[in-house]
C-alpha positions, 0 to 999 in steps of 0.5 A: 198404588199410583191411583192412591198416590194421585189422591194423597198428593192432593191431600198433602197439598190441601193440608199445606193450604190449610196450614198457610191460611191459618198462619196468615189468618186468611179465611178460606172464603177469601180464596179466589183460586188455587193453582196446583201444578201437582208433582212431576213423576215423569218428564220426557218432552216432547212426548209427555210431562206427567204430574200426579195430584187430583185437583178435585180434592182441593176444590172439594176441600176449599170450595174454590176453582182449581187450575192444574195440569199446566204443562200438558198443553205446552207439551201438546203444542210441541214445547218442553212443558218447562220452564213455566216460571219465566212468565212471572219473571217477565211480568213481576221480577225483571229489572225496570230498565236493563237486563236481568237473569232470574236463576232458580236453584231447585232440583234442576237449575233453570234461568230466565234472561229478561231484557226488560220488565214486561217485554217478552221480545228477547226473553230466553229461558231454559234448564241449565242442568242439575241444581240441588238434586245430585247434591242431595242424592250424594248427601243421602248416600254419604249419610242416610239420616240426611235428606240434603246437605244442610248448611253445606256441612258435608261439602265443606269437608270435601274437595271436588274432583276437578277431573270428574267435573270436567268429564261430567260437563262433557255431557251433550245436554250442557252444550245443547242450545235452548230451549231445553229442559231436563229432570231427575230422569237424567240428573237424579238418584241414579246419576248421584249413585254413579258419581258416588261410586267414582268419588265417594264420601264428602269429596263426592258431595263437593264434586256435585256442588261444583258440577252445579256451579260450573254448569250454571256459570257455563250456561250464563257464559254461553248464552247471556250477555256479559255483565248481566246481573244474576238474581238467585232463588231456590233451595240451593241459595241455602247452601253456602258452598254452592253460592260461593262457588257460583259467585266465583265462577260468574265473576270470572266470566267475560264482563263479570256477572254479579250474583244477588239473592232474590230475598234481598230484592223481593220476598223470601225466595222459597215462595217464588215458585208458588207466586209464579204458579198463582200468576199462571192460574190467574192468567188461565182464568182470564184466558191469557197464555202462560207459556213463554213459547221462546222459553219452552219451544212450543209452537206459540203462546197457549192458555195453560191448564184445566179448571176444576169448578168450585 
């Protein structure tokens, strides 16, 4: 089953590339490379970070080099294998002058603090805890027809259980100093089910939203200089309740942290991670390191991934 899934994931990715090329009216002959991070099925640093997806499928379909397996080298060097987006944050998305936090509200939430664009000294990056994974899990338990809480409609009908949120925030992960990373092994469906049993229905969804907002803001308050603007991207930005709660908690921190949307400064934030991995693939082909060692905890900078020839 895993062997078949390994191929199918790559076929799905190839189909997505084909659709994107058609929509953008770009011929496959103009592709220089495909950066393919695969699909993580198990993340347990410092031992392993395991992704499925056969890069040869993409190389054969499009006749271009494919860079894949980005996380393995960082883990082998003692790192967490994540987050890897910070390199793009440093080179592309940091403020020209002054500090900025780039926040990704994906399945897990992670942030990159960059003192100044293209300056790696002082960069801090880490996972803060759950992003939308627990929220989505609660939404599916409340209404199996849903895959996530679209437009925050379920959470808007509930009230967060503040006592439960406070108890969940006592998890040692939240107070662990960076670098650190996490995944659905810790904050996944089993976590959502346990929360659903304690706080069922819409209140459970609202509680999960508040957990994400509070854990992100607590991480900013602990490790980021006051007043630093936070620029958010990722699926969580489409959840009005999460964004409102996050903005409120960030503003209440010492120095107040303004919250801005990545979309308003650059391009649609849903494309940010794709752009980041395209950059990592480019760096690999040119023999340049792609892991911020300060972000992952690796023993030093490493050229990431393996190259499948065209």
